[in-house]
C-alpha positions as CSV (number, residue, x, y, z in Angstrom):
1,M,64.8,47.7,48.1
2,G,68.1,49.1,46.4
3,T,71.5,49.5,47.5
4,E,71.4,53.4,47.7
5,Q,74.0,55.2,49.5
6,A,72.8,57.7,51.9
7,Q,74.5,61.0,51.4
8,S,75.6,62.8,54.5
9,P,73.7,66.2,55.1
10,E,77.1,68.0,55.9
11,P,79.3,69.1,53.0
12,Q,82.8,67.5,52.7
13,P,85.7,69.4,54.5
14,K,87.1,70.6,51.3
15,R,83.7,72.0,50.1
16,K,83.3,73.5,53.6
17,R,86.6,75.3,53.3
18,F,85.8,76.4,49.8
19,L,82.6,78.0,50.8
20,G,84.2,79.6,53.7
21,A,87.0,81.0,51.4
22,F,84.3,82.1,48.9
23,G,82.3,83.9,51.6
24,A,85.3,85.6,53.0
25,A,86.3,86.8,49.5
26,R,82.8,88.0,48.8
27,D,82.8,90.0,52.1
28,V,86.1,91.6,51.2
29,M,84.8,92.7,47.9
30,Y,81.8,94.2,49.3
31,G,84.0,96.1,51.7
32,M,86.1,97.4,48.9
33,A,83.6,98.1,46.3
34,S,80.3,99.2,48.1
35,H,80.5,99.6,51.9
36,D,81.3,103.2,51.8
37,M,78.5,104.0,49.3
38,S,76.0,102.3,51.4
39,R,77.0,104.1,54.6
40,Y,77.0,107.4,52.7
41,A,73.5,106.7,51.4
42,I,72.1,105.8,54.8
43,R,73.6,109.0,56.3
44,T,72.3,111.1,53.5
45,R,68.8,109.5,53.7
46,A,68.9,110.3,57.6
47,S,70.0,113.8,57.0
48,M,67.2,114.3,54.5
49,E,64.6,112.9,56.8
50,H,65.7,115.3,59.6
51,L,65.5,118.1,57.3
52,F,62.0,117.2,56.2
53,I,60.9,117.0,59.8
54,L,62.4,120.4,60.6
55,I,60.5,121.9,57.6
56,T,57.2,120.3,58.5
57,M,57.6,120.3,62.5
58,G,59.8,123.4,62.9
59,D,57.1,124.9,65.2
60,L,58.2,122.5,68.0
61,L,61.5,124.3,68.0
62,G,60.3,127.8,67.1
63,V,60.9,127.7,63.4
64,P,57.7,128.2,61.7
65,I,58.2,127.5,57.9
66,L,55.0,125.6,56.9
67,P,51.4,126.7,57.8
68,P,50.0,124.6,60.6
69,Y,47.5,123.0,58.4
70,Y,50.0,121.2,56.2
71,S,52.0,120.2,59.2
72,L,49.0,118.6,60.8
73,R,48.3,116.7,57.5
74,L,51.9,115.2,57.7
75,L,51.8,114.6,61.4
76,P,50.8,110.9,61.1
77,Y,53.9,110.1,58.9
78,V,56.3,112.0,61.2
79,V,55.1,110.9,64.7
80,P,57.5,107.9,65.0
81,Q,60.5,110.1,64.2
82,V,59.8,113.1,66.3
83,S,61.5,112.1,69.6
84,T,64.8,111.3,67.8
85,W,64.7,114.4,65.6
86,K,64.2,116.7,68.8
87,R,67.0,114.8,70.5
88,R,69.4,115.4,67.4
89,M,68.4,118.9,66.6
90,L,68.8,120.0,70.2
91,R,72.2,118.2,70.8
92,E,75.3,120.4,71.5
93,R,77.6,120.3,68.6
94,D,81.1,121.6,67.7
95,I,83.1,121.8,64.5
96,T,84.6,118.2,65.0
97,D,81.1,116.7,64.5
98,T,81.0,117.7,60.9
99,L,84.6,116.4,60.1
100,G,83.7,112.7,60.9
């Protein structure tokens, strides 16, 4: 056979340190550039979903906005989120909740 040198599966210590430093720099750049935007987008999406459920299933809280026919047609898409939505809508709030 030949005199092939087997390369170790683990990277050399310098390479491992470089990859660790590169990963740390990448995480720092993500935190500085887009972390706030992604959190804001997630918060906005959750708010829009809760507003949509309020419009369609407002009858559960006594706020009839849409006729029941349309609410029933949308019911299969809304059922997984109804319990968390009810908990959020009926939660006690004060002015400091909107500031944070």
